[in-house]
N, C-alpha and C positions, 0 to 999 in steps of 0.2 A: 504494500500500500504506500509506496514511496511517492507516487504522484497520480494525478487523475488520468493521464494518458494511458497508463497500464491497463485500464479497464475498457478501452476501445477495442473492438474486434479488428482482426487483420484487414488491411486495405481501407481503413477509415479515411474519409475525405471531408474537407471543409466546404460546405455548399455555398454557392455564390448566388447573387441576384440573377433573375432571368436574363438570358442573352438574346438580344434582338438584332445583332449585326455580326458579321464575320470578325474573328479575333484569334489570337494565339493563346493557347491554354497553358496552365502551369500545373506541375505535378502536385498531387495531394489535394486537388480541388475537384468539386463536382459542379456541373453546369446544366441548369435547366435551359433548354434551347427552344426559343419561340420562333418558328418558321411560318407563322400565320401571314406574314407580309412578303415572304419570298424565301428562296434558297439561301442557306447560311453555310459558310465554310469555317470549320473549327480546326485550326492548325496546331499540330503537336509541338511540344517544346523543342527548341533547337538542340538541347542536350538532355540526356536522361541517364539515370543510374538504376541499378538492380532494385526492383521492388517499387519503383515509382508507380503511383496509381492515379488514374483519371477516370471520372464517370461522366456520362452524358445521358440525359433523358429528354423525352418529348414533352415539353412543358404544356402545350395546348393540343396534343394529339394531332399535329398537322404534318408530320413527316411523310404521310402518304401522299399529300398533294404537293408539298414543298420539302424536298429531301434535305437532310443534313449531310454535308460532305466532310470527311476527316482527312486533312492534308498531311502527307508524310513528314515534310520538313527535314528530309535527309535520312529518315529512319525507314523501318519496315513495319508492316502489320502482319503478324502471323507468318513471317517469312516472305511475304509478297512485296513486290516493288511498285504497286499502284495505290493511288488514293482509294479510300473506302467510302461507301455510301450507306446511309441508314434511311430507308424509304418506306417503312411500315409504321402506321399510326400507333402511338403508344409505346414505341420501342425504347429500351434502355440498354446501354452498353457500358461495361467496365473494362478498361484497358490497363494491363500491368506490364511494365518494362522488364524483359528477360535479359537480352544481350544483343550485340550487333548483328548476330546471325538471324535471329527470329524477330528482333525488335519488340514492338508492343504486342503482347498476347491478349486475345479476347478471353477474359475471365468469365464474363457473363453476357449473354445476349438473348433477347426475346425473339419470338418467331416472326419473320424469318431471320436468320443470323446475319450478322454484318457481312457484306460482300464487297468484292473488289470492283472498283469502277472500271477497271480494264484500261488498255492503252487507248490513246486517241486515234481517230481516223477510221473507226469501224464503218463498213459499208455493206449494204444488202442489195441483191438483184433478184427480182421476182417476176419480171416480164419474160415470157418465153422468147427464145431466139438468142442472139449474141449481143454483148455489150462490152464497152471498153472500160477497164479499170486503170486509173492513173495513180501511180505510187505517190503518196503525199510527201511533202518535204520533211526531211529528217527520218524517214522510215527506211530501214535497211533490210528488214525481214518481215514476212507476213505469214499469217496462218489462214488457211482456207477451209471452209466447211461447205460441202455441196450435197444437195438432196435431189435424187432423180424424180422424175414425174411419175405419178401413179398410172397403173394400167386401167383400161376401160373394162367394165363389167360386161358379161354376156347379156343378150337381149332378154328382157322379161323376167318373170318369176322363175323360169327354168335356167336362167343364166348364172354362171359362176361369178363371184366377185373378182374384180381386178386386184392385182397385188400392189402393195405400197412401194414407192421408190426407195432405193438404197440410200444410205448416208455414208459419205466418205470425207475424210479430212486429211490435211497435210500441214504440219507445223514447220516453222523455221525455213521457209522458202526465201533464199537470198535474193533481194531486189535492189534496184537502183532508184533513188528519188527522181521523180519526173518521168520515168519510163512507163510503158503501158503493157498491160496484159489483156487477154480476151476471156470474158466470162460467158459460158454457154449455159442457158437455162432450158431444161428439157420441156418438150410439149406433152401435155397429157395424152393418153391413148385415145383412140376413136374406135368406131365399129368397122368390121370387115364382115359383111353378112350378119349372121347372128352372133358371131364371136367378137370379143373385145380385143383390141390391139395393145401391145405393150407401150408404156410411156417412154419418152425420150430421156437420154442421159444428160446429166449436168457435169460440168468440169471447169477447171481454170487452166488456161494456157499462158505460159510465160517463157519468152525466148525460145519458142518452138517445142517446149516440153509440156505435156499434159499432167496436171496434178489433180488429186482428189476426184477421180472419175467415179461418179455415182450412177449406176445403171438404173433405168426406169423399171417400174413394176410390170410384171407379166400381165397380159390380158386375160380376162375371164372367158371361159369357153361356154358353149351352149350345149344342152343335152343332145341336140340333133347331130353333133359331131362325135358322139360317143360310139364305142364299139358295139356291135350287135350282140356279141356273146362275151361272157366272162372269160371263157377259154381263150379267145383272141386277145383280150386285154392282158391276160397272164403271160401269153407268149410274147407280148410286146414289152411288158414291164421289166425294169431293171432295179437293182438295189437302190433303195431310197424313195421309190415311187409309192404313192398311195392310190389305189383304185377305188373311186367312189361309185356306188351303185344306187341308182334311183329306185323308188318304190316300184314293186311289181313282182311277178313270178317268173323266174328264169329257169327253164329246163335246159340243163347242160349235159353234154356228152362227158360222162365221168369215167375215170377219176380226173380231178383237176390238181395241178401242181402249183403251189405258191412258192416262187423262187426265193432264195436267200435275200433277206432285207426288204421284201415287198409286203405292203399292208393292204388289206381289203376292208372297206368300211361302208356299211349300208347307211342310207340317209333316213330310214324309218325302220326301227327294229322290228315292229310288229307286221309291217307290210312289205318288207324286202325279203323275198323267199327264194332260196336256191334249192333245186331238187334235180335228181337224176332224170334223164329221159327214160321212157319205158324200156328201151333196149339195154340201158345200163343200170337198171334198178338194183342188180346184185353186185354192183361195183362200189368201192369206197368213193366218198365225195371228194375229200381233200387230202393231199399229202403236203405237209408243211415243213419247209426248210428252216434253217437257223435265222434268228432275228426277224421272224415273220409275225404278222398280227392279223387276226380275224375278229371283226367286231360288228355289232348292231345288225345282225341278220338272223333269219330262221333257216334251218336246214331240214329238209323233208325228203321223203320218198325212197331212201335206200333200204335195202332188205338184208336179212340174215343170209350168209354169215359175215357180212362186211360191216364196216364202221363208217361213221361220218368223217372222222379225223384220224389220221395216222402220221407217223414221222416219216419224212422223206429219207429214203435210204442213202447213206453216205453223208448225212448232215454233219457239217463241222461248224458248230454254233458258237460265235463269240457272245451272243445273247440268246436267251431261250425264247421259243415261240410263245405267244400270248393269245389266248382266246377270251374275249370279254363281251358280256351282254349278248350272248348267242343262245338261242333256243334250239335244241336238237330234238326233233319231233319225228319219231319213226313209228310205223304201224305194221302189224302183221295182217293176216287175213281177217277182214272185217265182216261181221254178221250183225243181225239185228240185236242179238243178246250180247254181243261183244264188239262194241263200236270202235275199240282201239286195237283189236287183234291181240288182246292180252293172252288168251288161251289157245292160240294157234299152235297146233301140234300135228304130227303125222304128215299128211299131204299139204297141209296148210303152210303158207309162207310166214315165217317168223319175222318179228321186227329186228332190224339191225341194231348193233351196239353203238354206243356214243363215241368213245375214243379208245383206240388201242395203241399204247405207247411202248415201243420195244427199244430198249437201249442197244440191242444188237444192230439196229438200223443207223446208229450214230457212229461217226468216225471215231476210232480209238484215240485220235489226236485232238478231238474236240475239247476245248477248255470248259464247256458248259454241257450239262447232261440233265435237262429238265424240261418241264412244261408247266405253264401257268394258266389256270382257269379262274375267272373272276365274274361274278354275277351271271352265271350260266344256268340254264334249266335243261335237265335231261329227262325227256319223256320217251322212254324206250321200253315198252311193255314186255315183261318177261325176259328181258335181255340185260346186258351189262352196261352200266353207265360209263365208268372209266376203268380200264385195265392197264396196269403198269407192270412191266416185267424186265428181267435181266438187268436190274440195277437202275432203272429210270426213276428220277426224282420228280414228283408232281406236287405243285402248289395249288390248293383248292380253297377259294375264298368266296363266301356268300353265294354258294351254289345250291341248287335244289334238284332232288332226284325223285321222280314220280313213276310208280308202276314198275320200277326196275326189279329184276330178279336180284341183282346186287348193285349197290351204288358205286363203291370203289373197291376194286380187287387188286391185290398185289400178289404177283406170282414170282417165285424164286428164280426159275429159269436156269439155264446152264451155259449161256453165252453172254455176249455184251460185256459190260463192266463187271458183271458177276464173275465172268471169266472162268478160269480153271479152279479158282478158289473164290471165297466170298469177299476177300479183302485184297486189293491190288495196290502195291506200293511202288512209286517211281523214285529211283535213287539218283542223286547227283554227287559227284566228288568222291566216288568210291572206287576201290580197286579189288581185283580178285573176282571170284564167282560165288554163288550161293547154291548149294546142293540141296536136293530133296531131303526132307526130314531135319535139316538144320533149323535152329531157332534164330529168327531175325528180331533184333531189338532196336527200338529207337529210344535214345537216352536224352535226358535233359541237357541243356547247353553247357552248364558249368558244374564242376565238382564242388561238393560240400565236404567239410572236414569234421573229424571227431577222434576220439580215442577208443581203444578196445582192450578187452581181456579175453584170452582163449583158455578154456578148460576142457581138455579132450577135443571133441569136435564142435563144442558150443562156443560161439563167438558172441560176446555181448558188447555192443557199441554204445558209447555215450556221446550224444550230440544234442545240444540245447535246441528245443523246438524243431525237431527234425521234420515234422509235418507228414509223416507217413503212417500207413495203416497195415494191419496184418495181411499177408499175402502179396503186398507190393514187392516188386522185383527190383533189385539194385545191382549195379556193378561195383564191387568193392576192390579197392587198390590199397593193399597193406604197405604203407610207407616204411614202417619199421616193425620188428617183432616176429616176422616169419609166418603170419597167417597167409592163406592161399588166396591169390587174386582170382576173381571170377564172378559169375552171375549167381545170385542167391535170392530165394524167397524169404522174406523176413517175418518175424513175429513181434508185434509191438508189445513192449513191456509197459511203458508210460510215454508221456509227451517228450521225454528227454533221453530215452534209451530204447533199443530194440536188439533182437538177437537173430542169428541165422546159424545153420549147420555147415561147418567147414568140410571140404572134401578130404582133409587130412586132420590127424589128431596131433595135439601138442599142448604145451602150457607156456604162454607168453603174453606180453602186453605190448602195446605200441600205438602208433598213429595210423589213421586210415582216412582216405578220401573216397567218396562214393558219389554215384549218380543214380537217380531213379529212372527206371525204364517207363516212359510214358505209354508205350505200345509195344507189343511183341506177339509173335505167332510162329507156327511151324511152316516152313517153306514147302509149298506144293510144287512149284515150277518157276523157272526163270527164263523169259524170252529175250533177254538182253537189254530190254527197255524197262520192263516191269517185273517185279517179284510178286508171285501170287501166294497168298497165305491159305493153308488148309483150314476150311471152316472160317469162322469169324475170328479176327484178331482180338487180343485182349488189350483193353485200354484204348488209347487214341494215337493214331499215326497222323502227325500234323505235317503240313507242307512247310518245308524250310524256306523262309523268306530272308534274304540278306538284309542286314541292318543298313539303312541309308547312311552314306558318308557325306557330311556337309561339304560342299564345294567352297573354296576360298575365293572371294571376290576381291579384285585389285582395282584401285583407283575408283572410277565412278560406275563400275558394273552394278546394274540394278534391274529389278523387275519394273516393267512399265506397262500401263494399260492402253497405250495408244494403238498397239497392234497385238493381235492374238489369233492363233489358228485353233487352239484348244484352250479351254478354261477362260479366264478373264484377264490374263496378263502374259507377258513374254520377257525374256532376258534382253536388255538393251545394252549394247556395247558401241561406243561412238568412234572407235578406230584411232583414238589418241592416247593409248596407254591402258585401256580397260581390258581385262581378261579375267577368266575364272579358271581354276585349276584344282585338281585333286591333290591332297597332301601327298608328298613323296614318302611313302612307306612301303614296306614289303607287301602288306595286305592289299595295296592299291595297284601293285605292279601288274603289267600285262605279260611279263615273263617272255618266253621265247616262242610261245604258240601264236597262231593266227588270232585275229580279233575282229570285232565289228563295232562301228560307231554310227549312229543314226541321229539326224537332227533336221530341223527345218530352218531355213534362213530367208531373210527378206532384206537384201541390200537396197538402200535408198539411192546410193550413187557410189560408183567404184571407178577408180582409175589405176592403171598399172597392175602389177601382180600383187594379190592379196593372199597372205598365208593365214588360214583360219584355224586349223587344228594342228597341234604339234605336240611333241613329247620333249620334256626338259632333259637336259644332259644329266644322266645318272646311270648307275649300273643296270644290267639287264633285268635284275629282279625287282627293282623298285621304280622303274620309269612310269610316270603317270601323265595323263593327257592335260594339255593346256588349250583353252578355247579363247579366241580374241578376235577383234575387228581386223587388225593388220599386225600380226605378231612380228613379221619380218621388219617392219618399220620401227618397231619398239624394242628391238634388241633382246628378244626373249629366246635366245639360244636356238634360232632357226638354222637348220642345215639346208643348203640348196641342192643337196645330193639326194637322188632317189625320190623326188617329189611326185605326187599324184596330181595331175591336172585335169580339171573338168572342162573339156572343150565345149561341151554343150551349153555352158553358161555364157558363151559369147553373145554379145548383143545388148540391147537396152534392158536393164533390170528394174527400171523405175516402176514401182507399184506391183511387181510380180513376186511370187513366193516360190521357192525351189526346195526340193527335198534332197538331202544328202544321205545316201545309204551305202556306207562302206562296209562290205562284208568279206570275210575271209581274206583279209589283206596281210601280206607278209610283213613281219615286224620291221623290215628294212625300209618300208615306205613310211617315213616318219611324219609327214605333214600333208594337209589337204590344201591345194592351191587352186584358187578360182581362175587362174590364168590371166592373161592380159585382156582387159575389157575397156574399150574406149567409152567414155561417158562425158556428156556435155555439161552435166551439173557439177557441183562442188565435189571435192575429193573426200569428204567425210563419209565413212561407211557406218551406217546404222545396221549393226549385225544383231539379228534377233533370233533366238531359239524359241520357237512358238509352242510353248507349253507353260502351264501355270508354275510348276516346279521343273526347272531344267534338269534333265537326266541324261547322262552320257550313254545310258543303255547298259545292257548286260554284256560282259566279256569274260574270257577265260583267264583265270589267275594262274600263277606258276603251278598250283596244285590241281589245275583243271577243274576248279570249282566255279560255278556261275556266281559272279559278283555284281552287285549293284554299283554302278559308277558314281552315285552320289546325287544330291539335290542341292540346288542353289535357291535360297530363300532370302530375299532382301529384308 
């Protein structure tokens, strides 16, 4: 209680009389600003110290009609270099000075937040056609945002909507004051018959180079241009296409095949009906490949012994097929007393089954092995709703089964992922072979330690909080004392001790390390790629995933949201000393085996020879990759011997994205060289790896183990 000031909260300011005209503010004061008569500029103090505080509020709630501008006066606001504006009625803002890098930080702001006024000279062009842009005095670089024109919808209620125009932008285009560029504003789409045409593109051209090219939206189609049959549409469709089906009943020559990556969607679930022709009633309706989708339709008309849905043979699915909001409605022989054909037997025709999903039809190399049903109704009288066999995984959510003999049936089978045994294990980084009747163990990642005493064949281990239960299997490694190393089933004594029976007898004490076996089983067969376990394995065999290794960023290497191919950001390297690299350790080394590196790049402008990927000078066991905009120019241990040149990269690269896929490259090829590319723009190379977290990919280590090359996160 030394003085009154001690009781004020942090950031306390001394409030002033209402301000009615522009002025320079002082630290430690609060200003009610009255803009009822016009815009007012409040200038920050010329000098500032850490913790200086200034407050501004809207005295008469007139900021919405007459804004309050906060002038920098040689400082920054939240790291920005432009004056700020407060233009919402009733706003209040508290500014606290941090340092010369960030300047005045916004401690408190009402909705909406304080925003940058931006640089002077902003211009917009909205009239279709071309217009001239003159670079204002004092402006040496510009940023451009272009939006393409929208496409025209198809005619009438049966027409498809036109697509919206694309948005494109380009920052930091070097310009000369007083020079001119050409702005193109795309024209909206129009009609061609009953179909809509695409909209025109928008762009900015400066010194003969097109920037920020934004394509127009696609035109909407009319139903009168649709295919006559679903079969024809499926034969035409490619991965990424969606086939829209108008309401109606479609009799199709079945079976129909939905290719990988193609979706079928009805526009009216209750009134979009697909059924077999009379001649193909005893055929399946659909074979579905990987990453396919069937939604919002009814399936009718197929008969026993076939099914409405089956897996396409040889499917290699990166994503599982999905069936959603589909009614599967099959009938047997119908009579007056049996309108659904439920009791059809003997000479009568039985109703077909819903879905028969056989993992034997899925490629052994497929990373996905499953099927998903959501909000589906199975009306298959006296038949089977869903049958899964040979290891197929099925997801069923919010589905209904009426009049089925069985709703969901799982059959063990003898092929597919069930294989020779019931558990299949894929091994990496191993040597030797596994013989029939051997026991295969998967152990925990790291050893734990304890002490032991052996009396006869009984070994008692003391290990605090060992976390194991009776019948768990461990691998024990006796460090001292003479106990026998090996695999043992344990008997839990208490939380801090357990015992097992040694293969040899003795009396000793010592130290022991041990690993728990998370999964184990008896080997049935080994085909060179997979080891098959006889019966079910015990415990859990988990997929070994390498631990990501953080990449080291140098200089201004950073994630940036201006460009992306995947996710929401990409790695930005400006070609002036930026690069990322793996730490040089034996674990990260490529060794002497071949390797693969994959990435996507988007150079904005390139001149001369640019070295992009290289390996730092080090021994053969610890050499690690380096990635940069122009490593050769930055003295990063580039060798000009045995370079790999991508001749296909010749030509203009502005606005284009290229993939680099280096596979099975001899270790003597130490860098990736874009070659000599003539470019009219500046020499700065914006080198972008187009993924949220940049990953060098997997490569072979000296121990021939698949290793994750690491992730870069800014």
